[in-house]
N, C-alpha and C positions, 0 to 999 in steps of 0.2 A: 504494500499499500504506499502511496506517496504521502508525503508529509502534509500536503494540502488536503488530501482526501481524509486523512486521520483528523486533521483539524476541523474539517467540515463536519465529520460524523460526531466528534466530541461536542462541537457547538450545537449540532442538532439534538444530541442526547441531553445536553444541558437545557436547551429550550423546552424539550418535552418534559423534563423533570420540573422546571420552573412552572410550566403550564399545569402539571398535575398538582403541584403544591398549591398553586393559586386556586385550583378547583377544590382542593380539600379545605382551604381557608374559607372560601365562600360557603361551602357546605356546612362548615362549623358555625359560621355566622348565621346562616339560615336556621340551623338547629337551635342556636342560642336565642335568636329572635322569637322562634315559636315557643320556646320554653318561657321566655319573658311574657309573651302574650297570654299564655295559659296560666301563669302564676297567680294572677288575681282570681281566676275561676277556682283554682285548686285551694287557694287560701280561704275563699268564701265557703267552699264545700267543707273544709276542715272546721271552720268556725261554726257552720250550721250543725254539723255532726256533734261537735263538742257541746253546743247549746242543748241539743236534743238529749244527749247522754246525761247532762247535768239535770235536766228536768225529770228524766226518768229515774235517776238516782234519788232526787229529792222526793218524788212521789213514793218510791219504794221505802225510803227511810220513814216517811210520815206514816205510811200504812203499817210498817213494822212497829213503830212507836205506839200507835193506837192499839195494835194487837197486844203488845206487851202490857200496856196500861189495863186493858180489859182482862187479861189473864191474871194480873196482879190483883185487880179488884175482885175478881172471882175467887182467888185464893183467900183474900182477906174475909170475904163474905162467908166462905166455907168454914174458916176457923172460927169466926164469930158465931155462926150457927152451931157449930160443934160444941163451943163452950157456953152457949146460951146467952151470948152477949149481943145478939142482933138488935137493931134499933126499932124493929117493928113491935108495936104494942099489941099484945094478945088480949082479946076481950073475953 
């Protein structure tokens, strides 16, 4: 191969490599832009999900608390009845 042909092929290879790198950079930029465009939607979805979970947890805890209070009151009433200390007046 002549020196000029080698130089031409090297230049051609370098040009192809630079074009491929530029293509990858553009592809990366497009992917980053899409991710940025979707970020607010993802953030809103996470926020909504967290809010729903918070409400469900709050409702569950409230129901559990009410059930525990009812069970405790039932236990107190049972003990009072057993010991004859209930508040009901018998006629």
